[in-house]
Backbone as a chain_set.jsonl record, in Angstrom:
{"seq": "MPRVNSFEVEITTGAQGMPGPVKFDFNGHTMEFQQPEGGTAAGEKFRGVFPARSFAHSVALVGPPEGKWKIDELRITYHCDNSEPYAVTFTDFELDDSVALDIWRPAPLPTFDV", "coords": {"N": [[76.493, 116.726, 85.186], [73.329, 116.363, 84.249], [70.399, 118.705, 83.534], [67.144, 118.331, 84.636], [64.266, 118.259, 82.902], [61.944, 117.433, 83.59], [60.128, 115.039, 85.463], [58.288, 111.7, 86.027], [56.293, 109.903, 87.909], [55.119, 106.277, 88.503], [53.392, 105.155, 90.661], [52.843, 101.595, 92.313], [50.951, 100.86, 94.799], [50.909, 98.108, 97.368], [50.124, 95.648, 99.691], [49.713, 97.689, 102.147], [48.661, 101.054, 102.24], [49.234, 104.233, 102.036], [47.842, 107.351, 103.504], [47.131, 110.972, 102.402], [48.898, 112.963, 100.385], [51.526, 112.451, 97.937], [55.088, 112.817, 98.511], [57.922, 114.435, 97.919], [61.535, 114.758, 97.988], [63.111, 117.185, 96.409], [66.538, 118.179, 95.465], [66.86, 118.741, 98.329], [64.351, 120.1, 98.998], [61.302, 119.327, 100.514], [58.396, 118.397, 98.124], [55.313, 118.208, 96.348], [53.558, 116.291, 94.117], [52.74, 117.216, 90.616], [49.348, 117.549, 88.922], [48.387, 114.911, 90.217], [47.305, 111.498, 89.892], [44.951, 108.84, 90.309], [45.767, 106.973, 93.346], [46.817, 106.113, 96.597], [45.852, 104.107, 98.116], [45.799, 100.371, 99.554], [46.538, 98.45, 96.944], [46.626, 100.157, 95.048], [47.001, 102.445, 92.147], [48.987, 105.408, 91.563], [49.749, 108.17, 90.086], [52.178, 110.614, 88.886], [53.471, 114.168, 88.046], [56.369, 115.776, 87.788], [57.342, 119.323, 87.012], [60.409, 119.976, 86.964], [62.679, 121.381, 85.705], [65.577, 121.987, 86.452], [68.867, 121.37, 87.848], [69.663, 118.064, 89.262], [70.551, 117.387, 91.987], [69.897, 115.67, 94.339], [67.224, 113.456, 94.712], [64.351, 112.177, 96.276], [61.834, 109.849, 97.306], [59.599, 110.195, 99.61], [58.774, 109.291, 102.905], [55.554, 108.127, 104.55], [53.782, 110.337, 106.926], [52.885, 109.096, 109.362], [52.743, 105.742, 110.0], [53.073, 102.99, 107.787], [54.15, 102.34, 104.076], [53.665, 100.172, 101.863], [55.217, 99.5, 99.086], [54.815, 98.116, 95.843], [55.962, 98.318, 93.022], [57.811, 100.955, 91.738], [57.953, 103.065, 89.306], [60.016, 105.546, 87.833], [60.268, 108.009, 85.035], [62.695, 110.283, 83.814], [63.117, 112.899, 82.026], [65.336, 114.684, 80.666], [67.537, 117.166, 79.659], [69.218, 117.265, 76.098], [68.939, 114.556, 75.704], [67.531, 110.92, 75.437], [64.341, 110.324, 77.207], [64.592, 108.275, 80.049], [64.137, 105.547, 82.456], [63.611, 104.394, 85.337], [63.348, 101.604, 87.679], [62.095, 100.527, 90.49], [61.703, 98.096, 92.793], [59.461, 96.214, 95.298], [59.465, 97.359, 98.517], [59.447, 99.027, 101.549], [58.211, 102.571, 102.957], [58.448, 104.528, 105.599], [57.779, 107.105, 108.316], [60.504, 107.581, 108.785], [62.334, 106.594, 106.603], [63.708, 107.381, 103.579], [63.708, 107.137, 99.96], [66.053, 107.12, 97.943], [65.681, 107.816, 94.5], [66.833, 109.055, 92.71], [68.894, 108.375, 89.554], [71.323, 108.616, 87.124], [71.569, 109.291, 83.633], [71.547, 106.143, 81.539], [74.529, 104.958, 80.396], [75.626, 105.567, 77.146], [75.464, 102.874, 74.972], [77.108, 100.566, 72.323], [78.356, 98.827, 69.485], [81.728, 97.31, 68.577]], "CA": [[75.135, 116.388, 86.144], [72.276, 116.608, 83.605], [69.195, 119.502, 83.889], [66.018, 117.715, 84.677], [63.273, 119.208, 82.573], [60.506, 116.815, 84.157], [60.124, 113.726, 85.741], [56.868, 111.553, 86.411], [56.222, 108.585, 88.414], [53.949, 105.799, 88.687], [53.637, 103.695, 92.084], [51.56, 100.334, 92.801], [50.916, 100.353, 96.233], [51.086, 96.814, 97.866], [49.113, 95.348, 100.896], [49.754, 98.913, 103.113], [48.883, 102.249, 101.445], [48.987, 105.536, 102.722], [46.838, 108.37, 103.343], [47.823, 111.74, 102.333], [49.749, 112.937, 99.191], [52.591, 111.723, 97.418], [55.954, 113.769, 98.805], [59.303, 113.704, 97.404], [62.55, 115.476, 98.106], [64.291, 117.426, 95.099], [67.634, 119.295, 96.018], [66.546, 119.241, 99.843], [63.086, 120.778, 99.339], [59.985, 118.657, 99.958], [57.335, 118.974, 97.458], [54.269, 117.407, 96.182], [53.388, 116.224, 92.527], [51.576, 118.213, 90.015], [48.357, 116.878, 88.285], [48.285, 113.824, 90.608], [45.957, 110.625, 89.334], [44.84, 107.561, 91.495], [45.811, 107.147, 94.938], [47.929, 105.311, 97.834], [45.797, 102.817, 99.147], [46.419, 99.38, 99.191], [46.3, 98.026, 95.96], [45.629, 101.479, 94.264], [47.915, 102.756, 91.611], [49.353, 106.609, 91.564], [50.564, 108.625, 88.922], [52.262, 112.039, 89.22], [54.276, 114.467, 87.168], [56.889, 117.345, 88.517], [58.399, 119.992, 85.865], [61.581, 120.304, 87.657], [63.614, 122.661, 85.359], [66.347, 122.216, 87.266], [69.89, 120.139, 87.823], [69.165, 117.264, 90.47], [71.706, 116.754, 92.931], [69.491, 114.711, 94.96], [65.627, 112.93, 94.631], [64.217, 111.207, 97.004], [60.422, 109.539, 97.597], [59.564, 110.557, 101.039], [57.612, 107.782, 103.69], [54.529, 109.184, 104.754], [54.288, 111.16, 107.986], [52.704, 107.951, 110.309], [52.772, 104.26, 109.595], [54.441, 102.164, 106.847], [53.561, 102.525, 103.061], [54.39, 98.881, 100.97], [55.444, 99.616, 97.539], [55.31, 96.984, 94.746], [56.854, 98.875, 92.235], [57.66, 102.279, 91.311], [58.609, 103.345, 87.946], [60.186, 106.778, 87.348], [60.93, 108.534, 84.142], [63.036, 111.547, 83.778], [63.174, 113.785, 80.982], [66.234, 115.471, 80.777], [68.104, 117.891, 78.346], [70.155, 116.356, 75.487], [69.064, 112.721, 75.859], [66.279, 110.511, 75.426], [63.748, 110.092, 78.145], [64.963, 106.813, 80.627], [63.198, 105.28, 83.171], [64.176, 103.497, 86.389], [62.223, 100.553, 88.407], [62.467, 99.833, 91.971], [60.275, 96.618, 93.549], [59.11, 95.517, 96.88], [60.037, 97.913, 99.217], [58.564, 100.405, 102.726], [58.712, 103.594, 103.163], [57.777, 104.888, 106.554], [58.307, 108.433, 108.721], [62.332, 107.475, 109.104], [62.622, 106.464, 105.33], [63.4, 108.006, 102.236], [64.313, 106.375, 98.746], [66.977, 107.684, 96.68], [65.474, 107.251, 93.486], [67.878, 109.917, 91.155], [69.915, 107.788, 88.585], [71.645, 109.499, 86.08], [71.012, 108.499, 82.447], [72.58, 105.238, 81.2], [75.642, 105.239, 79.413], [75.179, 104.853, 75.637], [76.111, 101.402, 74.402], [77.331, 100.71, 70.857], [78.699, 97.719, 69.004], [82.587, 97.474, 68.371]], "C": [[74.235, 116.816, 84.606], [70.967, 117.564, 83.645], [68.292, 118.25, 83.788], [64.63, 118.525, 84.17], [61.783, 118.631, 83.537], [60.874, 115.501, 84.605], [58.278, 112.964, 86.316], [56.996, 110.061, 87.185], [55.07, 107.593, 88.481], [54.062, 104.654, 89.885], [52.759, 103.057, 92.024], [52.003, 100.221, 94.006], [50.333, 98.71, 96.733], [50.035, 96.737, 99.145], [48.912, 96.643, 102.066], [50.069, 99.955, 102.376], [49.091, 103.23, 102.716], [48.109, 106.614, 102.268], [47.929, 109.372, 102.894], [48.544, 111.761, 100.843], [50.868, 112.638, 99.337], [53.944, 112.93, 97.799], [57.206, 113.407, 98.23], [60.221, 114.992, 98.067], [63.388, 115.902, 96.652], [65.092, 118.654, 95.731], [67.283, 119.507, 97.48], [65.42, 119.89, 100.114], [62.253, 119.856, 98.995], [58.983, 119.207, 99.181], [56.102, 117.849, 97.124], [54.507, 117.41, 94.587], [52.231, 116.769, 91.893], [50.744, 117.217, 89.161], [48.497, 115.313, 88.973], [47.054, 112.84, 90.085], [46.014, 109.379, 90.275], [44.847, 107.7, 92.755], [46.663, 106.203, 95.442], [47.527, 104.294, 98.702], [46.187, 101.62, 98.924], [45.723, 98.897, 98.064], [46.102, 99.281, 94.639], [47.132, 102.058, 93.226], [48.05, 104.435, 91.195], [50.347, 106.888, 90.387], [50.866, 110.51, 89.062], [53.552, 112.797, 88.127], [55.085, 115.842, 87.91], [57.708, 117.839, 87.237], [59.837, 120.61, 86.769], [62.472, 121.476, 87.314], [64.883, 123.138, 86.204], [67.628, 121.025, 87.07], [69.186, 119.257, 88.844], [70.507, 116.826, 91.014], [71.087, 115.633, 93.791], [67.536, 114.485, 94.788], [65.369, 111.645, 95.386], [62.791, 111.352, 97.161], [60.858, 109.67, 99.113], [58.441, 109.724, 101.976], [56.198, 108.898, 103.855], [54.614, 109.221, 106.389], [53.988, 110.122, 109.227], [52.519, 106.641, 109.632], [53.27, 104.074, 108.545], [53.514, 102.307, 105.222], [54.327, 101.891, 102.257], [54.292, 99.353, 99.519], [55.914, 98.412, 96.558], [56.209, 97.351, 93.602], [56.432, 100.178, 92.079], [58.636, 102.614, 90.144], [58.889, 104.755, 87.874], [61.051, 107.093, 85.984], [61.38, 110.101, 84.069], [63.183, 111.652, 82.21], [64.415, 115.134, 80.969], [66.856, 116.157, 79.62], [69.069, 117.193, 77.591], [70.061, 114.788, 75.427], [67.449, 112.612, 75.95], [65.64, 110.529, 76.988], [64.131, 108.585, 78.676], [63.979, 106.504, 81.893], [63.911, 104.12, 84.024], [63.178, 102.724, 87.481], [62.782, 100.395, 89.392], [61.332, 99.228, 92.183], [60.59, 96.59, 94.603], [59.772, 96.35, 98.225], [58.86, 98.751, 100.055], [59.012, 101.356, 103.03], [58.121, 104.035, 104.857], [58.221, 106.454, 106.973], [59.811, 108.971, 108.763], [62.918, 107.213, 108.009], [62.497, 107.104, 104.591], [64.194, 106.98, 101.028], [64.786, 107.285, 97.984], [66.478, 107.262, 95.275], [66.166, 108.179, 91.889], [68.959, 108.704, 90.588], [70.233, 108.701, 87.604], [71.528, 108.655, 85.077], [72.126, 107.198, 82.202], [73.454, 105.647, 80.304], [75.207, 104.886, 78.143], [76.184, 103.605, 75.366], [76.216, 101.368, 72.854], [78.506, 99.168, 70.791], [80.134, 98.027, 68.542], [82.817, 96.574, 67.21]], "O": [[74.74, 117.715, 83.933], [70.087, 116.751, 83.929], [68.554, 117.3, 83.05], [64.018, 119.29, 84.916], [60.872, 119.32, 83.997], [61.855, 114.911, 84.153], [57.365, 113.609, 86.83], [57.87, 109.248, 86.884], [53.956, 108.115, 88.518], [54.686, 103.593, 89.907], [51.687, 103.573, 91.71], [53.056, 99.701, 94.376], [49.245, 98.321, 96.308], [49.284, 97.655, 99.476], [47.962, 96.545, 102.843], [51.175, 100.128, 101.865], [49.098, 103.018, 103.929], [47.706, 106.828, 101.125], [49.134, 109.122, 102.876], [48.73, 110.718, 100.216], [51.417, 112.499, 100.43], [53.737, 114.035, 97.298], [57.544, 112.236, 98.058], [59.709, 116.001, 98.552], [64.099, 115.149, 95.986], [64.661, 119.674, 96.27], [67.468, 120.667, 97.848], [65.243, 120.316, 101.255], [62.124, 119.415, 97.853], [58.613, 120.361, 99.398], [56.069, 116.748, 97.674], [55.26, 118.132, 93.933], [51.087, 116.831, 92.343], [51.267, 116.195, 88.717], [48.74, 114.44, 88.14], [45.942, 113.326, 89.879], [47.024, 109.025, 90.883], [44.062, 108.445, 93.341], [47.255, 105.461, 94.658], [48.153, 103.718, 99.592], [47.025, 101.541, 98.026], [44.493, 98.864, 98.052], [45.519, 99.152, 93.563], [48.247, 102.007, 93.743], [47.151, 104.812, 90.444], [51.281, 106.242, 89.911], [50.032, 111.392, 89.265], [54.391, 112.116, 87.539], [54.476, 116.751, 88.474], [58.479, 117.148, 86.571], [59.975, 121.796, 87.067], [62.929, 122.307, 88.099], [65.154, 124.29, 86.545], [67.499, 120.023, 86.365], [68.122, 119.677, 89.3], [71.322, 116.056, 90.505], [71.787, 114.635, 93.96], [66.767, 115.446, 94.773], [65.868, 110.526, 95.268], [62.28, 112.472, 97.19], [61.924, 109.406, 99.669], [57.277, 109.627, 101.588], [55.982, 110.027, 103.415], [55.278, 108.43, 107.058], [54.786, 110.212, 110.161], [52.039, 106.7, 108.5], [54.023, 104.958, 108.136], [52.285, 102.369, 105.259], [55.368, 102.369, 101.807], [53.215, 99.531, 98.951], [57.033, 97.901, 96.499], [57.166, 96.633, 93.313], [55.286, 100.618, 92.178], [59.854, 102.436, 90.128], [57.837, 105.393, 87.841], [62.177, 106.641, 85.775], [60.575, 111.017, 84.235], [63.324, 110.739, 81.395], [64.207, 116.314, 81.255], [66.649, 115.636, 78.524], [69.838, 116.475, 78.23], [70.967, 114.002, 75.151], [66.552, 113.398, 76.254], [66.41, 110.737, 77.927], [64.018, 107.67, 77.859], [63.101, 107.311, 82.2], [64.581, 103.191, 83.574], [62.288, 103.359, 88.047], [63.98, 100.114, 89.388], [60.205, 99.622, 91.885], [61.712, 96.844, 95.041], [60.633, 95.762, 98.878], [57.763, 99.084, 99.608], [60.178, 101.373, 103.424], [57.006, 103.547, 105.047], [58.917, 107.084, 106.177], [60.254, 110.119, 108.775], [64.121, 107.474, 108.03], [61.412, 107.672, 104.468], [65.124, 106.216, 101.288], [64.125, 108.148, 97.407], [66.967, 106.201, 94.888], [66.041, 108.022, 90.674], [69.788, 108.229, 91.365], [69.416, 109.553, 87.256], [71.394, 107.448, 85.279], [73.295, 107.237, 82.586], [73.245, 106.56, 79.506], [74.437, 103.936, 78.007], [77.397, 103.524, 75.556], [75.478, 102.079, 72.172], [79.182, 98.663, 71.687], [80.13, 99.12, 67.977], [83.919, 96.541, 66.663]]}, "num_chains": 1, "name": "protein.A"}
């Protein structure tokens, strides 16, 4: 399990936005992104960074406390010890107060020709 130095998200909201800050659970602790840019209203783009400096057991994007949040695309870039940054993309999903999206993915395995 690698140590996550930081991660950043880029979220494109679909037809239904949400009010309030974007929250996520990191190892069971609900937090907000630092240095947020943009917004989460319908059609807006949001960008946030979190300096985790810890091992990731779980990372989940949390839904809004009320209503639904339609997300067209979420791209998360992880910066981990001893590896190049890597990105994971999720598309076309919806969150609400009962649903969180597991966004933790370990780095892809190296590939090579034989």
